[in-house]
KOLTORLO-495173 format. One record per residue: residue number from 1; x, y, z of N, C-alpha, C in turn. Coordinates in steps of 0.2 Angstrom, whole numbers, plus 5000, padded with zeros to 4 digits. Example, Ala and Ser with C-alpha at 12.3 -4.5 7.8 and 13.67 -1.06 7.14 Angstrom:
2
k|n_east|n_north|n_up|ca_east|ca_north|ca_up|c_east|c_north|c_up
1|5066|4972|5039|5062|4978|5039|5066|4984|5039;
2|5064|4989|5035|5068|4995|5036|5064|5000|5039;
// end
This chain:
223
k|n_east|n_north|n_up|ca_east|ca_north|ca_up|c_east|c_north|c_up
1|5618|5497|5067|5617|5500|5059|5611|5497|5056;
2|5609|5490|5058|5603|5486|5053|5597|5491|5057;
3|5597|5492|5063|5590|5495|5067|5590|5502|5062;
4|5595|5507|5061|5595|5511|5057|5594|5513|5049;
5|5596|5506|5048|5594|5505|5042|5585|5505|5040;
6|5582|5500|5046|5576|5499|5046|5572|5505|5047;
7|5575|5508|5052|5572|5515|5052|5571|5519|5047;
8|5577|5519|5043|5578|5526|5037|5572|5522|5032;
9|5571|5515|5031|5569|5511|5026|5560|5513|5028;
10|5558|5514|5035|5552|5516|5037|5549|5524|5036;
11|5555|5528|5038|5553|5534|5036|5553|5534|5029;
12|5557|5532|5023|5556|5534|5017|5548|5531|5015;
13|5546|5525|5017|5539|5523|5015|5534|5528|5018;
14|5536|5530|5025|5531|5535|5028|5529|5542|5025;
15|5536|5544|5022|5536|5551|5020|5534|5552|5011;
16|5535|5547|5008|5534|5547|5001|5525|5548|5000;
17|5521|5546|5002|5516|5549|5000|5512|5557|5001;
18|5518|5560|5007|5515|5567|5007|5518|5569|5003;
19|5522|5569|4997|5524|5572|4991|5522|5568|4985;
20|5518|5564|4985|5517|5559|4980|5510|5556|4979;
21|5505|5561|4983|5499|5559|4983|5496|5559|4976;
22|5490|5556|4973|5486|5557|4968|5485|5551|4964;
23|5483|5548|4959|5480|5543|4957|5486|5541|4953;
24|5488|5535|4949|5492|5534|4942|5497|5534|4942;
25|5502|5535|4950|5507|5534|4951|5511|5528|4950;
26|5519|5528|4947|5523|5520|4947|5527|5521|4953;
27|5526|5516|4956|5530|5516|4962|5536|5511|4962;
28|5543|5513|4964|5550|5509|4962|5553|5508|4968;
29|5555|5504|4969|5561|5503|4975|5568|5499|4972;
30|5573|5500|4974|5579|5501|4971|5585|5500|4977;
31|5589|5496|4977|5594|5496|4980|5602|5496|4974;
32|5608|5498|4979|5614|5499|4975|5619|5499|4978;
33|5625|5498|4977|5634|5499|4981|5636|5505|4974;
34|5641|5504|4977|5647|5509|4972|5652|5510|4974;
35|5657|5515|4971|5662|5518|4972|5660|5527|4974;
36|5666|5529|4977|5666|5535|4979|5674|5540|4977;
37|5672|5546|4973|5678|5550|4973|5678|5556|4980;
38|5679|5557|4984|5680|5561|4989|5685|5567|4987;
39|5684|5574|4987|5688|5578|4985|5690|5581|4992;
40|5694|5584|4992|5699|5586|4998|5695|5592|5000;
41|5692|5594|5007|5689|5601|5009|5692|5601|5015;
42|5688|5607|5018|5692|5609|5024|5687|5606|5031;
43|5693|5604|5036|5690|5599|5042|5694|5605|5046;
44|5689|5608|5052|5693|5612|5057|5689|5608|5064;
45|5695|5608|5068|5694|5604|5074|5695|5608|5080;
46|5689|5608|5086|5689|5611|5090|5689|5610|5097;
47|5694|5610|5100|5694|5607|5107|5697|5611|5114;
48|5691|5613|5117|5692|5619|5122|5698|5616|5127;
49|5701|5623|5129|5709|5622|5131|5715|5620|5126;
50|5715|5620|5119|5718|5616|5116|5717|5623|5109;
51|5724|5622|5106|5724|5626|5099|5717|5622|5094;
52|5715|5625|5089|5711|5622|5084|5716|5619|5081;
53|5713|5614|5076|5716|5611|5070|5713|5612|5065;
54|5717|5615|5059|5711|5616|5052|5717|5612|5048;
55|5715|5609|5043|5718|5606|5038|5713|5604|5031;
56|5717|5604|5025|5714|5601|5022|5714|5593|5020;
57|5707|5593|5022|5706|5585|5022|5707|5580|5016;
58|5710|5575|5018|5708|5571|5012|5705|5562|5015;
59|5701|5563|5011|5697|5556|5015|5695|5550|5011;
60|5695|5545|5013|5694|5540|5007|5687|5536|5011;
61|5683|5531|5007|5678|5527|5008|5678|5520|5009;
62|5683|5517|5007|5683|5510|5009|5676|5507|5007;
63|5671|5506|5000|5666|5506|4999|5666|5498|5001;
64|5668|5494|5001|5667|5486|5001|5669|5485|5008;
65|5672|5489|5012|5674|5485|5019|5668|5487|5022;
66|5668|5482|5030|5661|5480|5031|5661|5490|5038;
67|5658|5492|5037|5650|5490|5036|5651|5496|5029;
68|5649|5491|5024|5650|5495|5015|5646|5501|5016;
69|5646|5502|5009|5643|5508|5007|5637|5506|5002;
70|5633|5508|5005|5625|5507|5001|5620|5511|4999;
71|5616|5511|4996|5611|5514|4993|5604|5513|4993;
72|5598|5515|4998|5592|5512|4996|5587|5518|4993;
73|5584|5518|4989|5578|5521|4987|5570|5520|4985;
74|5568|5525|4986|5560|5522|4985|5557|5530|4979;
75|5553|5528|4976|5553|5534|4969|5544|5532|4966;
76|5542|5538|4966|5535|5538|4963|5534|5542|4956;
77|5533|5540|4951|5533|5543|4945|5526|5545|4943;
78|5524|5550|4939|5518|5553|4937|5521|5553|4929;
79|5520|5550|4925|5522|5552|4917|5531|5552|4918;
80|5533|5560|4917|5540|5560|4915|5543|5563|4921;
81|5540|5564|4927|5540|5567|4933|5538|5563|4940;
82|5543|5564|4944|5541|5562|4949|5546|5564|4956;
83|5546|5560|4961|5549|5562|4969|5552|5556|4971;
84|5558|5556|4975|5561|5551|4977|5565|5552|4983;
85|5565|5546|4988|5568|5547|4994|5574|5543|4992;
86|5579|5544|4996|5586|5540|4997|5588|5540|5002;
87|5591|5535|5004|5595|5534|5008|5602|5530|5007;
88|5608|5534|5008|5615|5532|5007|5619|5532|5012;
89|5622|5525|5013|5626|5525|5018|5633|5527|5015;
90|5636|5532|5017|5642|5536|5015|5645|5534|5022;
91|5654|5534|5020|5658|5534|5025|5663|5540|5024;
92|5666|5542|5028|5673|5546|5029|5677|5544|5031;
93|5683|5545|5028|5690|5540|5034|5696|5545|5034;
94|5698|5551|5036|5703|5554|5036|5709|5552|5035;
95|5714|5554|5029|5719|5551|5027|5725|5554|5031;
96|5726|5559|5029|5731|5565|5032|5731|5566|5040;
97|5732|5562|5042|5731|5563|5050|5736|5568|5052;
98|5734|5573|5053|5738|5578|5058|5741|5575|5065;
99|5747|5576|5067|5750|5573|5073|5746|5571|5080;
100|5740|5577|5081|5737|5576|5086|5731|5572|5085;
101|5731|5570|5080|5723|5565|5077|5726|5560|5076;
102|5725|5555|5082|5725|5546|5080|5720|5544|5074;
103|5716|5546|5075|5708|5543|5072|5703|5548|5072;
104|5700|5550|5066|5695|5554|5063|5691|5551|5058;
105|5685|5547|5060|5681|5543|5053|5673|5544|5056;
106|5668|5544|5050|5663|5545|5050|5661|5539|5048;
107|5659|5533|5050|5661|5527|5046|5654|5522|5048;
108|5650|5524|5051|5644|5520|5052|5637|5524|5053;
109|5636|5528|5050|5641|5532|5044|5640|5537|5044;
110|5641|5541|5038|5641|5549|5035|5635|5547|5029;
111|5628|5546|5034|5621|5544|5031|5619|5549|5029;
112|5617|5550|5021|5613|5554|5018|5607|5553|5017;
113|5600|5556|5021|5594|5555|5018|5592|5561|5014;
114|5590|5560|5008|5588|5565|5003|5580|5565|5001;
115|5577|5572|5000|5570|5571|4996|5572|5572|4990;
116|5573|5571|4983|5573|5572|4977|5567|5575|4972;
117|5568|5578|4968|5564|5580|4961|5565|5574|4957;
118|5563|5572|4953|5565|5567|4949|5561|5571|4941;
119|5565|5568|4935|5562|5569|4930|5566|5565|4923;
120|5564|5565|4918|5566|5560|4913|5566|5565|4906;
121|5574|5563|4903|5574|5568|4898|5580|5565|4896;
122|5579|5564|4888|5585|5560|4884|5587|5554|4885;
123|5581|5550|4887|5583|5542|4889|5587|5542|4895;
124|5588|5547|4901|5590|5547|4906|5586|5549|4911;
125|5587|5549|4918|5582|5549|4925|5586|5554|4929;
126|5586|5560|4929|5589|5566|4932|5584|5568|4939;
127|5590|5571|4943|5587|5573|4949|5592|5577|4953;
128|5588|5581|4957|5591|5588|4961|5587|5586|4968;
129|5590|5587|4974|5586|5586|4979|5592|5588|4986;
130|5589|5589|4992|5593|5590|4998|5591|5585|5003;
131|5593|5587|5010|5592|5586|5014|5595|5584|5021;
132|5595|5579|5025|5598|5578|5029|5606|5573|5032;
133|5609|5575|5035|5617|5569|5037|5616|5566|5045;
134|5614|5562|5044|5614|5558|5050|5622|5554|5052;
135|5626|5557|5056|5632|5552|5058|5634|5549|5062;
136|5639|5546|5062|5641|5542|5067|5650|5543|5069;
137|5652|5548|5071|5657|5551|5072|5661|5546|5077;
138|5668|5546|5075|5673|5541|5080|5679|5545|5079;
139|5682|5545|5086|5687|5550|5084|5690|5549|5090;
140|5698|5549|5089|5703|5550|5095|5709|5555|5093;
141|5708|5562|5097|5711|5567|5098|5716|5569|5103;
142|5722|5570|5102|5726|5570|5106|5726|5564|5112;
143|5723|5559|5110|5725|5554|5113|5717|5553|5119;
144|5712|5557|5115|5705|5556|5121|5702|5553|5114;
145|5697|5548|5116|5694|5545|5112|5687|5548|5113;
146|5682|5549|5110|5675|5552|5110|5671|5545|5111;
147|5666|5546|5116|5662|5540|5116|5656|5538|5112;
148|5655|5531|5110|5651|5530|5104|5644|5527|5108;
149|5642|5529|5114|5635|5528|5116|5631|5534|5119;
150|5632|5539|5115|5629|5545|5115|5625|5547|5109;
151|5622|5553|5109|5616|5553|5104|5611|5550|5103;
152|5607|5549|5096|5601|5545|5097|5602|5539|5099;
153|5597|5538|5103|5595|5532|5107|5603|5528|5110;
154|5606|5534|5111|5614|5532|5115|5616|5527|5109;
155|5617|5527|5103|5619|5522|5099|5624|5527|5095;
156|5626|5532|5096|5632|5535|5092|5629|5541|5086;
157|5622|5540|5085|5622|5543|5078|5619|5551|5080;
158|5619|5555|5075|5618|5563|5078|5615|5566|5071;
159|5608|5570|5070|5610|5573|5063|5612|5580|5065;
160|5617|5580|5060|5623|5584|5060|5622|5589|5056;
161|5619|5590|5053|5618|5595|5044|5614|5594|5038;
162|5615|5598|5035|5613|5598|5027|5617|5595|5024;
163|5613|5593|5018|5617|5588|5012|5612|5591|5005;
164|5616|5592|4999|5613|5594|4993|5615|5589|4988;
165|5611|5589|4984|5614|5583|4977|5611|5584|4971;
166|5614|5581|4966|5612|5580|4960|5615|5574|4955;
167|5610|5572|4953|5611|5564|4949|5608|5563|4942;
168|5611|5559|4937|5609|5556|4932|5609|5549|4934;
169|5604|5544|4930|5603|5539|4931|5602|5534|4925;
170|5602|5529|4924|5600|5524|4917|5597|5518|4920;
171|5592|5516|4918|5588|5509|4920|5590|5507|4912;
172|5588|5500|4914|5588|5495|4910|5584|5489|4910;
173|5577|5488|4910|5573|5480|4910|5577|5476|4909;
174|5578|5471|4913|5578|5463|4910|5573|5458|4910;
175|5568|5461|4914|5561|5457|4915|5557|5461|4915;
176|5548|5457|4916|5543|5462|4917|5544|5470|4922;
177|5545|5467|4926|5546|5474|4932|5554|5475|4935;
178|5557|5471|4934|5564|5471|4935|5570|5475|4933;
179|5574|5479|4934|5579|5484|4931|5584|5484|4935;
180|5591|5484|4932|5598|5487|4934|5598|5495|4932;
181|5601|5497|4936|5604|5502|4935|5610|5507|4938;
182|5611|5511|4933|5619|5513|4935|5618|5522|4935;
183|5620|5524|4940|5619|5533|4941|5624|5535|4944;
184|5626|5543|4943|5630|5546|4943|5630|5552|4949;
185|5631|5553|4954|5629|5558|4959|5634|5562|4961;
186|5632|5566|4962|5636|5573|4965|5634|5576|4972;
187|5637|5574|4978|5635|5577|4984|5640|5582|4986;
188|5636|5585|4992|5641|5592|4994|5636|5593|5002;
189|5639|5591|5009|5638|5593|5015|5641|5596|5019;
190|5639|5597|5024|5642|5602|5029|5638|5599|5036;
191|5646|5597|5040|5641|5596|5047|5646|5597|5051;
192|5643|5597|5059|5647|5598|5064|5645|5592|5069;
193|5651|5588|5070|5650|5582|5074|5654|5583|5082;
194|5653|5579|5084|5655|5581|5094|5663|5577|5093;
195|5668|5581|5097|5674|5576|5099|5675|5576|5106;
196|5681|5574|5109|5680|5576|5115|5682|5584|5118;
197|5678|5587|5122|5678|5593|5123|5677|5599|5118;
198|5675|5596|5113|5673|5601|5107|5669|5599|5101;
199|5670|5601|5095|5669|5598|5089|5672|5601|5083;
200|5669|5596|5079|5673|5597|5073|5668|5598|5066;
201|5670|5604|5062|5667|5604|5058|5669|5601|5050;
202|5663|5599|5048|5668|5594|5042|5663|5596|5037;
203|5667|5597|5029|5663|5598|5023|5664|5593|5019;
204|5660|5590|5016|5661|5585|5011|5659|5585|5005;
205|5663|5585|4998|5662|5585|4993|5663|5577|4988;
206|5659|5574|4986|5660|5569|4983|5655|5568|4978;
207|5659|5562|4972|5657|5560|4967|5654|5554|4967;
208|5648|5551|4967|5646|5543|4969|5646|5539|4961;
209|5648|5534|4959|5646|5528|4955|5642|5522|4960;
210|5636|5523|4956|5633|5518|4959|5630|5513|4953;
211|5629|5505|4956|5625|5502|4951|5621|5498|4957;
212|5615|5495|4953|5611|5491|4959|5606|5488|4954;
213|5601|5488|4958|5594|5483|4955|5590|5485|4957;
214|5582|5487|4955|5576|5490|4955|5572|5484|4953;
215|5565|5487|4956|5559|5484|4955|5554|5489|4955;
216|5549|5488|4950|5542|5491|4948|5538|5489|4953;
217|5534|5492|4958|5528|5489|4961|5522|5490|4959;
218|5520|5493|4953|5515|5494|4951|5516|5496|4943;
219|5510|5491|4939|5511|5494|4932|5511|5502|4931;
220|5514|5504|4926|5513|5511|4924|5506|5513|4922;
221|5504|5519|4922|5497|5520|4919|5495|5519|4913;
222|5500|5517|4908|5500|5517|4900|5497|5509|4900;
223|5499|5506|4906|5500|5498|4904|5492|5496|4906;
// end
């Protein structure tokens, strides 16, 4: 997981100048953790030579159990608007397992990589955006376990589908460039992940409640 986090961080830093070109930008980085409420959403499991399984899935996240839930972000502001990239290590663990399913989870993880438009209004930082979901699926269905040594670099990761999000955040500076942040975020995602002899169509809708710390890399244009 560390390798993926490093690569995601490098990708964030590499891509942000493409949408943040120009002079007089204020750069910020931040890390956060938190809790998630997952709504019930459709889950469809397809395996060849077997009947499909469809259910109204109930997921838990276990944000403080390894691998923990976390968020890394890089932002560039010009006045009251800007662009940001986020990498969020989200997790889905199916709670209401049907009899045919011994395990179904996406815990290392259900990773959200998003590009967001930012603006400040009424003392808050607002954002909307979208991107990709990078998954690491783990499943045992009908006593058949899907191997975790396939996918990207044979590490079990897949680029699996799109995601969209909307968020509102509040920052409180406690030093010259350091701040704490609180954020509420809504996400909606649809992915297709492999299982033995088939695939799973997974829909995710969640509310994220984050708390973290950030650092302003350079002085704002007005300073």
